[in-house]
N, C-alpha and C positions, 0 to 999 in steps of 0.2 A: 697227635691231632686231637682236638677237643671234640666232645660229643656235639657241641653246637655246630661244628663243621660237617658232621657225618649224619646227623639225624634231625629232621625238621619236617613236620612237628612230631611230637610223641603221641602215639595212639593209646591213650589211657583205656579206651574201651576194650583193648585186647587183654586186659588183665582182670582178674577176679576182684570181687568186692573186698575180700580179705587182703589181697595184695595191695590194692589201692589204699586201704586203711593203714597197712603197715608203712607205706611210703609217707602218708600224711603224718603219722605218729613220729616216724624217724625225722622228718623235716622239722617238726616243731621241737624235737629234742635238740637239733642242731641250732635252732633259733634261740635256745636258752629258756624256753618255757619251763615252769616248775610245776611240781605236783601233777604231772601228766598221768592220767589213768585211761587205759584203752578198754572201753566197755563193749565195743563191737565184738570182740573175740569171745565174749561170754554167751552171746546169743540172745540176751535180753537187755537191750541198750536203753530202754525207757526214753527214746527220742534223742539219744546222743550216742555217738561212736567214741568220742574222746572228750575228756574234760581236763582242763589245765589252766594254769595261771600265767598270763602274759605280764612280764615285768616292765615297768616304766621308770624313768629317772625323774620325770617332771610331774607325775600325777600318780594316784594310787594304782597298784597292780589290779588287773582285771581277771576275775574268775570267768572262764569262757567255756561254753559248750561248742565243740567242733564237730559238725555233721559232715560226714564224707558222702558225697552224692555221686555214686558210681552208676549213673543212669543217663539216659539220652536227654533228659531235661530236668530242670529244677522248677517245679510248679508251686504256685501259692498254696495249694491244698496240702501237698507233701510237707512244705516248709512249716506251715501253720500247725499241722499235726505233730511234727517233731518238736517244735518249740513248746507246744501245749504239754506234751508228755514230759519233756525235760523240766519244765517249770513245776510240774506236780510231783516230780521224783523225790525220793527220800533224801538225796544229798543236798538239797536246798536250792534256792533260786539263784541261777547264775547272773552275772552282771551283763554279759554280752553273749551273742551267738556268732558263729562263723561257719559258713557253708563253703566247703572246698569241693568243687565240681569237676567232673571229667568233661563236661559239655560246655558249649558256649552259653552265655546268659545275656539276654537282651536287656536294653534299658528299661523296657516295660516290665520284664520279668523281675528285675531288681526292685523297681518301684512297688510291685505287687507284694513281694516278700517283705519289704520294709514296712509297707502299710499293715500287713498282717502282724508284724512285730510290734508296731505301735499300738495296735488293738489289744495285744496281749500285755502291754506295759513293758516291753523289752526296750532298754535304753539305746542299744546300738547293735547293728548287724553288719558284719563284713561278708562279702560274697566274692569268691575267687572263681572265675571260669577256668576251664582246663588250660587255656593258653596263659592265663595269669599265674596259675599254679606252676606251670612249666617255667615261666620267666623267673619266678622266685627260686625255683630249684636250680636253674642254671646260674643264678647270681650267688646264691648262698650255700648250696649243697649239691654241686654238680656230680660228686662222686656217688650220691644216691641215685641220681637219674641214670648215670652210666651203668650202675649195677642192675637197675630195672630193665634197661634196654638190652643189655647183654644176657638177660635171662637168668641171672644168678639169684636164687631165692633169698628173700629176706628171712631173718629169724622169725620164729613163730610167736614168741611171747614178748611182753613189754620189757621184762628184765633182760632178755637176750638182745632185744633191739637197742636198749641202753648200752649194753656192753659193746655191741657192734659199732655204734656211733662214736664211742669213746676210743676206738682203735684207729690209729693214724698211719699204719704202715703202707696202706694202699693209696693214700691221698697224695696227689701231686702238689708241687709248690703253688701253682695257680689256684688250686682248690683250697689250700691252706690260707693263702692271701684273701680269698673270698670270704672265708670263715672269720678271719681276723678283722676284716673290714667292718664286721658287725659292731666291734668295740667302739667305732667312731659314730655309730648311728644313735646319737644322743644329743640333747640340747646344748651341752657344753661345747660341741663342735659345730653347731648350726646357728647359734644365736649370737649376734654381735654383743660384745662384752658389756657395752653400755646398756643393753636390754636384759642382761642376765638377772634372773629373778631369785636366785638362791645361791649365795656364796659357798656355804658348806657343801651343797650338792655339786657345785662346779669343781671344787677341789677333789671331792671323792671320785667324780667321774674321771678326772685326769689320773688319779692314783689307780683307779680300777683298770683303766686302759693300759697303764704301764704293766700292771700285774698280768693282764690277759696276754699281751704280746710277749712278756718275758717268761711266763710260766704256763699259760694256757688255762689258768684257773679263773672261772667266771663265778662271781659271788653276788648275792643279794645286797641291798643297801645296808642290811644288818650284819654283813660279813659272813653269811652262811654260803658255803660252796654249793652251787646248784648244777654245775656242768664243767666238763673239761673240753677244751679246744686244743688243737695242735698249737704249739708255740713257735717262736722264731728258731728254737733249737731243732725243730723237726724239718726245717728248710734244708734242702739238699744243695741248692746252688749257692756257692759262697758269696757271690755278689748280691744276691737277693737277701741272704741272711745279714750281710753287712749293712744293706739299706734299711732293714728292719731294726738293727741295732742303732743306726743313726736316728731312726724315728723315735726310739725309746729315749735317746739322749735329748732330742728336741722336746719330748713330753716332759722330761725332767727339768729342762730349761724353763718351760712354760710354768711348771709347778713352782720352781724357785723364784721366778720373776713375780708371780702372784704373791708369794709369801713376803718377798722384799717390799713390794709396793704396799702391802698391808702393814708391814712393820714401820714404814716411814710416813704413813698416813695418806698416801696418794689414793689408796682405797680404804674407806672407813665404814665400819658398821654404824648403824643409826645411833647406838649408845643405849638402847633399851636394856641390854644385858642378856637378851635371849639369843643364844648361839645359832638358832635356826631361823632368826628373823630375816625375811627376804629384802628388807630395806637397807640400802647402803649408799654411800656417796663416793664419787671418784672424780679425778681430774680428767680433762679431755686427753691429756698426754698419756695418762695411765690406760685409758680405754684404747687408744691407738697402739700402745705398746703391747697390750694383751692380745689384741686382734692380730697384730703382726706376728707375735710368738706362736699363736695358734695356727696361723697360715703356714708358718715354717713347718709345723708338725704335719699338716695335711700334704704339703708339698713333698716332704720326706717320704711319706707313705705312698704317695702317687708315683714316685720314682720306680719302685719295683712293681707297682700295680697301676698302670696308666689309665685303666678304665674306671678307677675309683673316683667318685665325685661326691661332694657334700653341697647341698643347696642351703645358703643362709636364709634364716627365717626373717 
């Protein structure tokens, strides 16, 4: 029986500030954030509990301050104070701020915090209420939520938390599938191929997804390993493992069709000679074929994980 069937909702207020910060830190490790540093454990956070980099495929990575709000409300005064302190800290000005709260946050409260951010020159602010954080945990890292609810303490240090997240013996097949689903949360699987803006990035996204499913290795665009996920080889159910192997075969088919269409000129770079140029031409038939091949990938993954969905952009 899953935790979603037995516990609803989670009462984050029953846990200490340090426990809440550990959970937030561990979640972002599971999400593949890089360079995560947990400052809250030092007792002098200078307006930030966690600092990390969120990776993107289609735009520059974002250095982000994550503020863990383990209190009854998120106020404009508190948010503004924390953002001001973080901006003035020695580690440099972050690109964005993220508030992960245990409480609910009203529309007015969100607007007030974003107004404070604008006044400070902060480009973007993300705010998760307690229920939103719980939803993300259930979707991406339910094993963390289960551990919290069952009262099993999280490790004390950032290094120990990293080691804990990278252990997969206690993770169920459903939890593994939820973690692997992250590999499809990228533009290559959301954008109609006719609207694809970067051919090299598309190919790399497909190859990266094959690697994640096959080996569990998550890398940056530069090929640096940043995280380990469970792979299809950790799946216990033979039918589920077989379905994931079929997904990898469909990904390989997608990759090979792209290379074939490129070789015969059905997909053509603009001719400027820049391998990273986003401009290219393609036939209508090639666009349909690529979209169809990608749909086969998503359908194959949806077979063992029916709740999986991707919304085309």
